[in-house]
C-alpha angles and dihedrals in degrees: 000000000000125000128213134183117195106193118195099194112227091353095141118087144156131270110282126208089216089061096047093262095312128122121238089255091051093045099044121099101246108160095167096050089044090054095047094043094062091063098033141082111263120194148132127265130193105223098169112068118221112275095023126107117252104250138143087246098061093034097051091046087056094048089051090054101259116129103234091210089061103035109028116106099156138304102259096056088061090052089048089060090055093050090049098248111153101213120211118224088253094053126103118199122211129189108241109202122186103221138181115249125188116263106214112157122243098020131112125251089253092058094056121100133219110254100173129009091200101041093234089314091295117213119255090239093056092043092050090057090053093049089050089054094057098041097080090052101045110021121104139140086285101046124043126176125210129190115239128169129311108320094346116097140153140244120192114203112197111218087001134157130242096241127183109261133173123236108237094226088062093064105038110160094013129115108259101218095096093047104050119120115276088219107093097217094050091045092051092048090054092048095048092044090068091058090049100043106035094073097031112132091243090058095043088055092047091051090050088055093050095255127132115262118244091223109153141039116234122193125206144131098060119186149142132255111302126229112204125176117238111273091216094051090044097049107014089238129115106230136202128195124213112188140126092214123094092217093062093041089051093052088051093049090049090049093048094246126145115261119211121206108210117197111240094016104133109152093252134113089265098052124139098272096167091048090055093048094049093045088058092047091050094051092047097045105029110019102051101249120146099196134039127190112199111192121192116189099187101093090054093049091049090049090053089050090052092232113147094183094050094045089054089048091051091052091048091050089051090053100044103030102037114018097037092047096048093047093048093049094048092045092049090051089049092236119156112230146167118216129196116198118188148120121255093226137338120272100190120204087223095068102015092223140080126289132194097234117132115264131226119249134193117206114192127186117191090206100046118048117191138174108280138168137221114302113242140103095271097049092043090057092046091053090073092222110128128172104203094188103047094195088069091065088083089060088054092050093048093039091233 
């Protein structure tokens, strides 16, 4: 038996008037999920424990079977593992986004607002040039910057503090003054970064091409070095991770899982869906892995952008270019498998950020057909199946 998780990041949503009271998942054309759902278990799972913030970090830990209350030490330390940063016990890691701030003349930094948390999904190559521009100004024995992927980068603060910081996608469109770091050094680095980056040649070229400038650093997600148990020792299964996002790769590294680098996988709407699907199939059928986790970031990004049309498109791509392909390949090879399809958390179009609401899941077993129902938020709630501790859903998938 092989085991697969297909994770549509932020795929869950709320009923939208523009869609006739349906959610994007309910509205999207998803023939493969529709087919599987009618012979699968459909239910709800609570992936964000009470008292914890709704993030992809806590939620994906839960989906992978790790109790966030036990294992979570912050988002950025997990990303540090992916980048290859060996954190010391005295280090604090912080996510260093490059965001788009408004450019009104004659106003202070504090009066600017966040237009785009991802700077039009800036390429890693462009972002790396911007990080290199700020390093000579800000780096020291205490503060070290590391390039990540796209707009997502890393600051390591030696002998630092885990300070309260606000995720930029939580305050889109708002003035930033009330959300700046309380730590004076971090706050000053953000402020000065605007002066350095706003007129950088990379950003002038982006503006010329109609793209958002990546004109300010934004720190958040502080935490200390994580300690995850081995996924294989915990479950008895050899696992492989397919994701374009450093957070997921970092969780996999910490859990001792294999990490696959897929060419063209970039965390955007136009990622290499087929490449991800086939990488999972190869590891399951040729490379001796028992479990594959396929993470697709696009629905979450489209939710943050507030684009109904593009979120629907991301869900349809997930269905037709990942799920359908994996199922077809495993069926053609006559391999028995169990597949869990779900989001990690909702990213509703209404608020353009994460919420803690339970998420719908679809659990399919190629050897045990059962009476199912359509797969969406409404039907999952009607099913009456509710997993209060979301991290236990992995036990259900693996039949532990």
